[in-house]
FIBAMI-104870 format. One record per residue: residue number from 1; residue in one letter; x, y, z of N, C-alpha, C, CB in turn. Coordinates in nm, 2 decimals, always signed. Glycine has a CB too. Layout:
BEGIN
[rec NUM,'a',[X,Y,Z],[X,Y,Z],[X,Y,Z],[X,Y,Z]],
...
This chain:
BEGIN
[rec 1,'m',[-2.74,-15.19,-19.77],[-2.67,-15.16,-19.65],[-2.60,-15.02,-19.66],[-2.56,-15.27,-19.61]],
[rec 2,'v',[-2.61,-14.94,-19.55],[-2.55,-14.81,-19.54],[-2.40,-14.82,-19.56],[-2.58,-14.74,-19.41]],
[rec 3,'g',[-2.35,-14.73,-19.65],[-2.20,-14.72,-19.67],[-2.15,-14.81,-19.78],[-2.14,-14.76,-19.54]],
[rec 4,'q',[-2.23,-14.89,-19.84],[-2.19,-14.97,-19.95],[-2.15,-14.89,-20.08],[-2.29,-15.08,-19.99]],
[rec 5,'e',[-2.23,-14.78,-20.10],[-2.20,-14.69,-20.21],[-2.13,-14.57,-20.16],[-2.33,-14.65,-20.28]],
[rec 6,'q',[-2.04,-14.51,-20.24],[-1.96,-14.40,-20.20],[-2.04,-14.28,-20.18],[-1.85,-14.38,-20.30]],
[rec 7,'l',[-2.00,-14.20,-20.09],[-2.06,-14.07,-20.06],[-1.99,-13.97,-20.15],[-2.04,-14.03,-19.91]],
[rec 8,'s',[-2.06,-13.86,-20.18],[-2.00,-13.75,-20.26],[-1.99,-13.62,-20.19],[-2.09,-13.73,-20.39]],
[rec 9,'l',[-1.90,-13.54,-20.23],[-1.87,-13.41,-20.17],[-1.90,-13.30,-20.27],[-1.72,-13.41,-20.13]],
[rec 10,'e',[-1.99,-13.21,-20.22],[-2.03,-13.10,-20.31],[-2.03,-12.97,-20.24],[-2.17,-13.13,-20.37]],
[rec 11,'p',[-2.00,-12.86,-20.30],[-2.01,-12.73,-20.24],[-2.15,-12.71,-20.18],[-1.97,-12.61,-20.33]],
[rec 12,'a',[-2.15,-12.66,-20.06],[-2.28,-12.63,-19.99],[-2.35,-12.51,-20.05],[-2.26,-12.61,-19.84]],
[rec 13,'k',[-2.49,-12.52,-20.04],[-2.57,-12.41,-20.08],[-2.64,-12.35,-19.96],[-2.68,-12.46,-20.19]],
[rec 14,'e',[-2.68,-12.23,-19.97],[-2.75,-12.16,-19.86],[-2.88,-12.24,-19.82],[-2.78,-12.02,-19.89]],
[rec 15,'t',[-2.94,-12.29,-19.92],[-3.07,-12.36,-19.89],[-3.05,-12.49,-19.81],[-3.13,-12.40,-20.03]],
[rec 16,'q',[-2.92,-12.53,-19.79],[-2.89,-12.65,-19.72],[-2.85,-12.62,-19.57],[-2.78,-12.73,-19.78]],
[rec 17,'r',[-2.86,-12.50,-19.54],[-2.81,-12.45,-19.41],[-2.87,-12.53,-19.29],[-2.83,-12.30,-19.39]],
[rec 18,'d',[-3.00,-12.55,-19.29],[-3.07,-12.62,-19.18],[-3.02,-12.76,-19.17],[-3.22,-12.61,-19.20]],
[rec 19,'d',[-3.01,-12.83,-19.28],[-2.96,-12.97,-19.28],[-2.81,-12.98,-19.23],[-2.98,-13.03,-19.42]],
[rec 20,'i',[-2.73,-12.88,-19.27],[-2.59,-12.87,-19.23],[-2.59,-12.86,-19.08],[-2.52,-12.76,-19.30]],
[rec 21,'a',[-2.67,-12.76,-19.03],[-2.67,-12.74,-18.88],[-2.72,-12.86,-18.81],[-2.76,-12.62,-18.85]],
[rec 22,'r',[-2.81,-12.93,-18.86],[-2.86,-13.06,-18.80],[-2.75,-13.16,-18.78],[-2.98,-13.12,-18.88]],
[rec 23,'v',[-2.67,-13.18,-18.89],[-2.56,-13.28,-18.88],[-2.45,-13.23,-18.79],[-2.50,-13.29,-19.03]],
[rec 24,'v',[-2.41,-13.10,-18.79],[-2.31,-13.05,-18.70],[-2.35,-13.07,-18.56],[-2.28,-12.90,-18.74]],
[rec 25,'r',[-2.48,-13.02,-18.53],[-2.53,-13.03,-18.39],[-2.53,-13.18,-18.34],[-2.66,-12.97,-18.38]],
[rec 26,'q',[-2.58,-13.27,-18.43],[-2.59,-13.41,-18.39],[-2.46,-13.47,-18.36],[-2.66,-13.49,-18.51]],
[rec 27,'v',[-2.36,-13.44,-18.44],[-2.23,-13.50,-18.41],[-2.16,-13.44,-18.29],[-2.13,-13.48,-18.54]],
[rec 28,'m',[-2.18,-13.31,-18.27],[-2.12,-13.25,-18.15],[-2.19,-13.30,-18.03],[-2.14,-13.09,-18.16]],
[rec 29,'l',[-2.32,-13.31,-18.02],[-2.39,-13.35,-17.91],[-2.36,-13.50,-17.88],[-2.54,-13.34,-17.92]],
[rec 30,'e',[-2.34,-13.58,-17.98],[-2.30,-13.72,-17.97],[-2.17,-13.73,-17.89],[-2.29,-13.79,-18.10]],
[rec 31,'h',[-2.08,-13.64,-17.91],[-1.95,-13.64,-17.84],[-1.95,-13.55,-17.72],[-1.85,-13.60,-17.94]],
[rec 32,'d',[-2.06,-13.51,-17.67],[-2.07,-13.43,-17.55],[-2.01,-13.29,-17.56],[-2.01,-13.50,-17.43]],
[rec 33,'l',[-2.01,-13.24,-17.68],[-1.96,-13.10,-17.71],[-2.08,-13.01,-17.73],[-1.87,-13.10,-17.84]],
[rec 34,'d',[-2.07,-12.89,-17.69],[-2.18,-12.79,-17.69],[-2.18,-12.70,-17.81],[-2.17,-12.70,-17.56]],
[rec 35,'p',[-2.27,-12.72,-17.90],[-2.28,-12.64,-18.02],[-2.30,-12.49,-18.00],[-2.38,-12.69,-18.12]],
[rec 36,'c',[-2.34,-12.46,-17.88],[-2.36,-12.31,-17.85],[-2.23,-12.24,-17.80],[-2.46,-12.30,-17.74]],
[rec 37,'r',[-2.12,-12.32,-17.78],[-2.00,-12.26,-17.75],[-1.91,-12.24,-17.88],[-1.92,-12.35,-17.65]],
[rec 38,'d',[-1.81,-12.17,-17.86],[-1.71,-12.15,-17.97],[-1.77,-12.09,-18.10],[-1.65,-12.28,-18.01]],
[rec 39,'h',[-1.87,-12.01,-18.08],[-1.93,-11.94,-18.20],[-1.99,-12.04,-18.31],[-1.83,-11.85,-18.26]],
[rec 40,'t',[-2.01,-12.16,-18.27],[-2.06,-12.26,-18.37],[-2.19,-12.21,-18.44],[-2.08,-12.40,-18.31]],
[rec 41,'e',[-2.29,-12.17,-18.35],[-2.42,-12.13,-18.41],[-2.40,-12.01,-18.50],[-2.51,-12.10,-18.30]],
[rec 42,'i',[-2.32,-11.92,-18.47],[-2.29,-11.80,-18.55],[-2.23,-11.85,-18.68],[-2.20,-11.70,-18.48]],
[rec 43,'e',[-2.14,-11.94,-18.68],[-2.07,-11.99,-18.80],[-2.18,-12.06,-18.89],[-1.96,-12.09,-18.76]],
[rec 44,'l',[-2.26,-12.14,-18.83],[-2.36,-12.21,-18.90],[-2.46,-12.12,-18.97],[-2.44,-12.31,-18.81]],
[rec 45,'g',[-2.49,-12.01,-18.91],[-2.58,-11.91,-18.97],[-2.52,-11.83,-19.09],[-2.62,-11.81,-18.87]],
[rec 46,'g',[-2.39,-11.84,-19.10],[-2.32,-11.77,-19.21],[-2.27,-11.86,-19.33],[-2.20,-11.69,-19.16]],
[rec 47,'l',[-2.32,-11.98,-19.32],[-2.27,-12.08,-19.42],[-2.35,-12.06,-19.55],[-2.29,-12.22,-19.37]],
[rec 48,'p',[-2.29,-12.09,-19.66],[-2.15,-12.12,-19.69],[-2.07,-12.00,-19.72],[-2.14,-12.22,-19.80]],
[rec 49,'g',[-2.14,-11.88,-19.73],[-2.07,-11.76,-19.77],[-1.95,-11.72,-19.69],[-2.16,-11.65,-19.77]],
[rec 50,'a',[-1.95,-11.74,-19.56],[-1.83,-11.70,-19.48],[-1.71,-11.77,-19.52],[-1.87,-11.72,-19.33]],
[rec 51,'y',[-1.72,-11.90,-19.56],[-1.60,-11.98,-19.60],[-1.55,-11.93,-19.73],[-1.64,-12.13,-19.61]],
[rec 52,'r',[-1.64,-11.89,-19.82],[-1.60,-11.84,-19.95],[-1.53,-11.70,-19.93],[-1.72,-11.82,-20.05]],
[rec 53,'q',[-1.58,-11.62,-19.84],[-1.51,-11.49,-19.81],[-1.38,-11.51,-19.75],[-1.60,-11.41,-19.72]],
[rec 54,'a',[-1.35,-11.63,-19.69],[-1.22,-11.66,-19.62],[-1.13,-11.73,-19.72],[-1.24,-11.74,-19.49]],
[rec 55,'g',[-1.16,-11.73,-19.85],[-1.08,-11.80,-19.95],[-1.09,-11.95,-19.95],[-0.94,-11.76,-19.93]],
[rec 56,'g',[-1.20,-12.00,-19.91],[-1.22,-12.14,-19.90],[-1.36,-12.19,-19.95],[-1.20,-12.20,-19.76]],
[rec 57,'e',[-1.40,-12.30,-19.90],[-1.53,-12.35,-19.94],[-1.59,-12.44,-19.83],[-1.52,-12.43,-20.07]],
[rec 58,'f',[-1.72,-12.44,-19.81],[-1.78,-12.54,-19.72],[-1.86,-12.64,-19.81],[-1.88,-12.46,-19.62]],
[rec 59,'f',[-1.84,-12.77,-19.77],[-1.90,-12.88,-19.85],[-2.00,-12.96,-19.76],[-1.79,-12.97,-19.89]],
[rec 60,'v',[-2.09,-13.02,-19.84],[-2.18,-13.12,-19.78],[-2.14,-13.25,-19.83],[-2.33,-13.09,-19.81]],
[rec 61,'v',[-2.15,-13.35,-19.75],[-2.13,-13.49,-19.79],[-2.26,-13.55,-19.81],[-2.04,-13.57,-19.68]],
[rec 62,'l',[-2.29,-13.60,-19.93],[-2.42,-13.66,-19.97],[-2.41,-13.81,-19.98],[-2.47,-13.59,-20.10]],
[rec 63,'d',[-2.52,-13.87,-19.94],[-2.53,-14.02,-19.96],[-2.58,-14.03,-20.11],[-2.63,-14.08,-19.86]],
[rec 64,'p',[-2.59,-14.16,-20.16],[-2.64,-14.18,-20.30],[-2.78,-14.12,-20.33],[-2.63,-14.32,-20.33]],
[rec 65,'e',[-2.86,-14.10,-20.22],[-2.99,-14.05,-20.25],[-3.00,-13.90,-20.23],[-3.09,-14.11,-20.14]],
[rec 66,'g',[-2.88,-13.83,-20.21],[-2.87,-13.69,-20.20],[-2.90,-13.63,-20.07],[-2.97,-13.63,-20.30]],
[rec 67,'r',[-2.90,-13.71,-19.96],[-2.92,-13.66,-19.82],[-2.79,-13.62,-19.77],[-2.98,-13.77,-19.73]],
[rec 68,'i',[-2.79,-13.51,-19.69],[-2.67,-13.46,-19.63],[-2.64,-13.55,-19.51],[-2.68,-13.31,-19.58]],
[rec 69,'v',[-2.52,-13.62,-19.51],[-2.48,-13.71,-19.41],[-2.35,-13.67,-19.34],[-2.47,-13.85,-19.46]],
[rec 70,'g',[-2.29,-13.55,-19.39],[-2.17,-13.51,-19.33],[-2.14,-13.37,-19.38],[-2.05,-13.60,-19.37]],
[rec 71,'t',[-2.03,-13.31,-19.33],[-1.99,-13.17,-19.36],[-1.84,-13.16,-19.36],[-2.05,-13.07,-19.26]],
[rec 72,'l',[-1.79,-13.06,-19.42],[-1.64,-13.04,-19.43],[-1.62,-12.89,-19.48],[-1.57,-13.14,-19.53]],
[rec 73,'g',[-1.53,-12.82,-19.41],[-1.50,-12.69,-19.45],[-1.35,-12.67,-19.47],[-1.55,-12.59,-19.34]],
[rec 74,'i',[-1.31,-12.58,-19.56],[-1.18,-12.54,-19.58],[-1.18,-12.39,-19.59],[-1.11,-12.61,-19.71]],
[rec 75,'k',[-1.09,-12.33,-19.51],[-1.09,-12.18,-19.52],[-0.94,-12.14,-19.48],[-1.19,-12.11,-19.42]],
[rec 76,'a',[-0.91,-12.02,-19.53],[-0.78,-11.96,-19.50],[-0.76,-11.95,-19.35],[-0.76,-11.83,-19.57]],
[rec 77,'s',[-0.64,-11.99,-19.30],[-0.61,-11.98,-19.16],[-0.54,-11.85,-19.13],[-0.51,-12.10,-19.12]],
[rec 78,'i',[-0.57,-11.80,-19.01],[-0.51,-11.68,-18.96],[-0.36,-11.70,-18.94],[-0.57,-11.62,-18.84]],
[rec 79,'n',[-0.31,-11.83,-18.94],[-0.17,-11.86,-18.92],[-0.09,-11.85,-19.05],[-0.16,-12.00,-18.86]],
[rec 80,'g',[-0.16,-11.83,-19.16],[-0.09,-11.83,-19.29],[-0.01,-11.70,-19.31],[-0.19,-11.84,-19.40]],
[rec 81,'t',[+0.09,-11.70,-19.40],[+0.17,-11.59,-19.44],[+0.17,-11.58,-19.59],[+0.31,-11.59,-19.38]],
[rec 82,'a',[+0.23,-11.48,-19.64],[+0.24,-11.46,-19.79],[+0.32,-11.58,-19.84],[+0.30,-11.33,-19.82]],
[rec 83,'e',[+0.42,-11.62,-19.77],[+0.51,-11.73,-19.81],[+0.45,-11.87,-19.80],[+0.64,-11.73,-19.74]],
[rec 84,'a',[+0.37,-11.89,-19.70],[+0.31,-12.02,-19.67],[+0.16,-12.00,-19.65],[+0.38,-12.08,-19.54]],
[rec 85,'k',[+0.09,-12.03,-19.76],[-0.05,-12.02,-19.75],[-0.11,-12.14,-19.68],[-0.11,-12.01,-19.89]],
[rec 86,'v',[-0.16,-12.11,-19.56],[-0.22,-12.22,-19.47],[-0.37,-12.21,-19.47],[-0.16,-12.20,-19.33]],
[rec 87,'c',[-0.43,-12.33,-19.48],[-0.57,-12.33,-19.46],[-0.61,-12.42,-19.34],[-0.64,-12.39,-19.59]],
[rec 88,'e',[-0.73,-12.41,-19.30],[-0.78,-12.48,-19.19],[-0.89,-12.58,-19.24],[-0.83,-12.39,-19.08]],
[rec 89,'l',[-0.89,-12.70,-19.20],[-0.99,-12.80,-19.22],[-1.08,-12.79,-19.10],[-0.93,-12.94,-19.24]],
[rec 90,'t',[-1.21,-12.77,-19.12],[-1.31,-12.75,-19.01],[-1.43,-12.84,-19.04],[-1.35,-12.61,-19.00]],
[rec 91,'r',[-1.50,-12.87,-18.93],[-1.63,-12.93,-18.93],[-1.63,-13.06,-19.02],[-1.73,-12.83,-18.98]],
[rec 92,'m',[-1.53,-13.14,-19.01],[-1.53,-13.26,-19.09],[-1.60,-13.37,-19.00],[-1.38,-13.32,-19.12]],
[rec 93,'y',[-1.73,-13.38,-19.03],[-1.82,-13.46,-18.95],[-1.89,-13.56,-19.05],[-1.92,-13.38,-18.87]],
[rec 94,'l',[-1.91,-13.68,-19.00],[-2.00,-13.78,-19.07],[-2.09,-13.83,-18.96],[-1.91,-13.89,-19.13]],
[rec 95,'l',[-2.22,-13.86,-19.01],[-2.31,-13.92,-18.92],[-2.26,-14.06,-18.88],[-2.46,-13.93,-18.98]],
[rec 96,'p',[-2.30,-14.11,-18.76],[-2.24,-14.24,-18.71],[-2.26,-14.36,-18.81],[-2.31,-14.28,-18.59]],
[rec 97,'e',[-2.37,-14.37,-18.88],[-2.39,-14.49,-18.97],[-2.30,-14.49,-19.09],[-2.53,-14.49,-19.01]],
[rec 98,'y',[-2.22,-14.38,-19.11],[-2.13,-14.37,-19.23],[-1.99,-14.38,-19.19],[-2.16,-14.24,-19.31]],
[rec 99,'r',[-1.96,-14.40,-19.06],[-1.82,-14.41,-19.02],[-1.77,-14.55,-19.02],[-1.81,-14.35,-18.87]],
[rec 100,'g',[-1.64,-14.57,-19.02],[-1.58,-14.70,-19.01],[-1.58,-14.78,-19.14],[-1.64,-14.77,-18.91]],
[rec 101,'k',[-1.61,-14.71,-19.25],[-1.63,-14.78,-19.38],[-1.53,-14.72,-19.49],[-1.77,-14.76,-19.43]],
[rec 102,'g',[-1.43,-14.64,-19.44],[-1.34,-14.58,-19.53],[-1.38,-14.45,-19.60],[-1.31,-14.68,-19.64]],
[rec 103,'e',[-1.50,-14.41,-19.57],[-1.55,-14.28,-19.63],[-1.47,-14.16,-19.58],[-1.70,-14.27,-19.61]],
[rec 104,'g',[-1.44,-14.16,-19.45],[-1.37,-14.05,-19.39],[-1.23,-14.03,-19.45],[-1.35,-14.07,-19.24]],
[rec 105,'d',[-1.16,-14.14,-19.48],[-1.03,-14.14,-19.54],[-1.05,-14.08,-19.69],[-0.97,-14.28,-19.55]],
[rec 106,'r',[-1.15,-14.13,-19.76],[-1.17,-14.08,-19.89],[-1.20,-13.93,-19.90],[-1.28,-14.16,-19.96]],
[rec 107,'i',[-1.29,-13.89,-19.81],[-1.33,-13.75,-19.80],[-1.21,-13.66,-19.76],[-1.44,-13.73,-19.70]],
[rec 108,'l',[-1.13,-13.71,-19.66],[-1.01,-13.63,-19.62],[-0.91,-13.62,-19.74],[-0.94,-13.70,-19.50]],
[rec 109,'n',[-0.89,-13.72,-19.82],[-0.81,-13.71,-19.93],[-0.86,-13.61,-20.04],[-0.79,-13.85,-20.00]],
[rec 110,'q',[-0.99,-13.61,-20.05],[-1.05,-13.51,-20.14],[-1.03,-13.37,-20.09],[-1.21,-13.54,-20.16]],
[rec 111,'a',[-1.04,-13.35,-19.96],[-1.02,-13.22,-19.90],[-0.87,-13.17,-19.92],[-1.05,-13.23,-19.75]],
[rec 112,'l',[-0.78,-13.27,-19.91],[-0.64,-13.23,-19.93],[-0.62,-13.19,-20.08],[-0.54,-13.35,-19.90]],
[rec 113,'q',[-0.68,-13.26,-20.17],[-0.67,-13.22,-20.31],[-0.74,-13.08,-20.34],[-0.74,-13.33,-20.40]],
[rec 114,'l',[-0.85,-13.06,-20.28],[-0.92,-12.93,-20.29],[-0.83,-12.82,-20.23],[-1.05,-12.93,-20.22]],
[rec 115,'a',[-0.77,-12.84,-20.12],[-0.68,-12.74,-20.06],[-0.57,-12.70,-20.15],[-0.62,-12.79,-19.92]],
[rec 116,'a',[-0.51,-12.81,-20.22],[-0.40,-12.78,-20.31],[-0.45,-12.70,-20.43],[-0.34,-12.92,-20.36]],
[rec 117,'r',[-0.57,-12.74,-20.48],[-0.63,-12.66,-20.60],[-0.66,-12.52,-20.56],[-0.75,-12.73,-20.64]],
[rec 118,'l',[-0.69,-12.49,-20.44],[-0.72,-12.36,-20.39],[-0.59,-12.28,-20.36],[-0.80,-12.36,-20.27]],
[rec 119,'g',[-0.47,-12.34,-20.38],[-0.35,-12.27,-20.37],[-0.28,-12.28,-20.23],[-0.36,-12.14,-20.41]],
[rec 120,'f',[-0.34,-12.36,-20.14],[-0.28,-12.37,-20.01],[-0.16,-12.46,-20.01],[-0.38,-12.41,-19.90]],
[rec 121,'s',[-0.06,-12.43,-19.92],[+0.06,-12.51,-19.91],[+0.06,-12.61,-19.79],[+0.18,-12.43,-19.91]],
[rec 122,'s',[-0.02,-12.57,-19.69],[-0.04,-12.66,-19.58],[-0.18,-12.65,-19.52],[+0.07,-12.63,-19.47]],
[rec 123,'i',[-0.21,-12.75,-19.44],[-0.35,-12.75,-19.39],[-0.34,-12.79,-19.24],[-0.44,-12.86,-19.46]],
[rec 124,'e',[-0.42,-12.71,-19.16],[-0.42,-12.73,-19.01],[-0.56,-12.77,-18.98],[-0.37,-12.61,-18.94]],
[rec 125,'l',[-0.58,-12.83,-18.86],[-0.71,-12.86,-18.80],[-0.70,-12.86,-18.65],[-0.77,-12.99,-18.86]],
[rec 126,'e',[-0.81,-12.83,-18.59],[-0.83,-12.84,-18.45],[-0.93,-12.95,-18.42],[-0.87,-12.70,-18.38]],
[rec 127,'t',[-0.91,-13.02,-18.31],[-1.00,-13.13,-18.28],[-1.00,-13.15,-18.13],[-0.97,-13.26,-18.35]],
[rec 128,'a',[-1.10,-13.22,-18.08],[-1.11,-13.25,-17.94],[-1.07,-13.40,-17.92],[-1.26,-13.23,-17.89]],
[rec 129,'t',[-1.03,-13.43,-17.80],[-0.98,-13.56,-17.77],[-1.09,-13.67,-17.79],[-0.92,-13.57,-17.63]],
[rec 130,'v',[-1.22,-13.63,-17.78],[-1.33,-13.72,-17.79],[-1.34,-13.78,-17.93],[-1.46,-13.65,-17.75]],
[rec 131,'f',[-1.28,-13.72,-18.03],[-1.28,-13.77,-18.16],[-1.17,-13.86,-18.19],[-1.28,-13.65,-18.26]],
[rec 132,'g',[-1.15,-13.96,-18.12],[-1.04,-14.06,-18.13],[-1.02,-14.12,-18.26],[-1.06,-14.17,-18.03]],
[rec 133,'a',[-1.13,-14.16,-18.32],[-1.12,-14.22,-18.46],[-1.07,-14.12,-18.56],[-1.25,-14.28,-18.50]],
[rec 134,'a',[-1.12,-14.00,-18.55],[-1.08,-13.89,-18.64],[-0.93,-13.86,-18.62],[-1.17,-13.77,-18.62]],
[rec 135,'i',[-0.89,-13.86,-18.50],[-0.75,-13.83,-18.47],[-0.66,-13.94,-18.53],[-0.72,-13.82,-18.32]],
[rec 136,'r',[-0.70,-14.06,-18.52],[-0.62,-14.17,-18.58],[-0.62,-14.15,-18.74],[-0.68,-14.31,-18.54]],
[rec 137,'l',[-0.73,-14.11,-18.79],[-0.74,-14.09,-18.94],[-0.65,-13.98,-18.98],[-0.89,-14.05,-18.98]],
[rec 138,'y',[-0.64,-13.87,-18.91],[-0.55,-13.76,-18.94],[-0.41,-13.80,-18.93],[-0.58,-13.64,-18.85]],
[rec 139,'q',[-0.37,-13.87,-18.83],[-0.23,-13.91,-18.81],[-0.20,-14.01,-18.92],[-0.21,-13.98,-18.67]],
[rec 140,'k',[-0.28,-14.11,-18.95],[-0.26,-14.20,-19.06],[-0.23,-14.13,-19.19],[-0.38,-14.30,-19.07]],
[rec 141,'n',[-0.29,-14.01,-19.21],[-0.28,-13.94,-19.33],[-0.17,-13.83,-19.32],[-0.41,-13.88,-19.37]],
[rec 142,'g',[-0.08,-13.84,-19.23],[+0.04,-13.75,-19.23],[+0.02,-13.63,-19.14],[+0.07,-13.72,-19.36]],
[rec 143,'f',[-0.09,-13.61,-19.07],[-0.10,-13.49,-18.99],[-0.01,-13.51,-18.86],[-0.25,-13.46,-18.95]],
[rec 144,'q',[+0.06,-13.41,-18.83],[+0.14,-13.41,-18.71],[+0.09,-13.31,-18.61],[+0.29,-13.37,-18.75]],
[rec 145,'p',[+0.10,-13.34,-18.48],[+0.06,-13.25,-18.37],[+0.14,-13.12,-18.37],[+0.06,-13.32,-18.24]],
[rec 146,'v',[+0.08,-13.01,-18.35],[+0.16,-12.88,-18.33],[+0.11,-12.82,-18.20],[+0.13,-12.79,-18.46]],
[rec 147,'p',[+0.19,-12.73,-18.15],[+0.15,-12.67,-18.02],[+0.03,-12.59,-18.04],[+0.27,-12.57,-17.97]],
[rec 148,'h',[-0.05,-12.59,-17.93],[-0.19,-12.53,-17.95],[-0.23,-12.48,-17.81],[-0.29,-12.63,-18.00]],
[rec 149,'s',[-0.28,-12.36,-17.81],[-0.34,-12.30,-17.68],[-0.49,-12.30,-17.71],[-0.28,-12.16,-17.65]],
[rec 150,'a',[-0.56,-12.39,-17.65],[-0.71,-12.40,-17.67],[-0.79,-12.28,-17.62],[-0.76,-12.53,-17.61]],
[rec 151,'g',[-0.74,-12.22,-17.51],[-0.81,-12.11,-17.46],[-0.95,-12.16,-17.41],[-0.83,-11.99,-17.55]],
[rec 152,'a',[-1.06,-12.09,-17.46],[-1.19,-12.13,-17.42],[-1.25,-12.23,-17.52],[-1.28,-12.00,-17.42]],
[rec 153,'s',[-1.18,-12.27,-17.62],[-1.23,-12.36,-17.72],[-1.25,-12.50,-17.66],[-1.13,-12.37,-17.84]],
[rec 154,'q',[-1.34,-12.58,-17.72],[-1.36,-12.72,-17.68],[-1.26,-12.81,-17.75],[-1.50,-12.76,-17.72]],
[rec 155,'c',[-1.18,-12.75,-17.84],[-1.08,-12.83,-17.92],[-0.94,-12.81,-17.84],[-1.06,-12.78,-18.07]],
[rec 156,'s',[-0.88,-12.92,-17.80],[-0.76,-12.91,-17.73],[-0.64,-12.96,-17.81],[-0.77,-13.00,-17.60]],
[rec 157,'l',[-0.66,-13.01,-17.93],[-0.55,-13.06,-18.01],[-0.55,-12.98,-18.15],[-0.56,-13.21,-18.03]],
[rec 158,'r',[-0.42,-12.97,-18.20],[-0.41,-12.90,-18.33],[-0.31,-12.99,-18.41],[-0.35,-12.75,-18.32]],
[rec 159,'f',[-0.34,-13.01,-18.54],[-0.26,-13.09,-18.63],[-0.23,-13.01,-18.75],[-0.32,-13.23,-18.66]],
[rec 160,'k',[-0.12,-13.05,-18.82],[-0.08,-12.98,-18.95],[-0.01,-13.08,-19.04],[+0.01,-12.86,-18.92]],
[rec 161,'r',[-0.03,-13.06,-19.17],[+0.05,-13.13,-19.27],[+0.06,-13.05,-19.39],[-0.01,-13.27,-19.30]],
[rec 162,'d',[+0.16,-13.08,-19.48],[+0.17,-13.01,-19.61],[+0.07,-13.07,-19.70],[+0.32,-13.03,-19.67]],
[rec 163,'v',[+0.02,-12.99,-19.79],[-0.08,-13.04,-19.89],[-0.02,-13.12,-20.00],[-0.16,-12.92,-19.95]],
């Protein structure tokens, strides 16, 4: 049965770019979000190097057979200062058949540990209201809403917590 064995989180490789894009597009379209907006396609074309250049890392979530079933990015936030190193959690997506089994919680906790190891003091994320289960996961794990001006973005909510 899907989800009985734990998923693993590994740094993404350029050779995985097409599979990463497939997962991101599938999850966005499932939630009626447009992957052609918000520079998503440009971002996908620069993976994983753009995240490394921003002081972070982009990860793939692998099932026990090594298939990419999710994604997760951590990169320095433009909201950070010298005193408070802030990172942004991005593209935390899991394919539908892997949700609701505790994997998201486990992966989020790994992301928090990775952010701490990378030297960040707090972590922010943007999300859309259509990701209700993800929002509940973030709040359960101590993320608090912060003021946010979405502008042209499809993400209307912003959350933050200390690492």
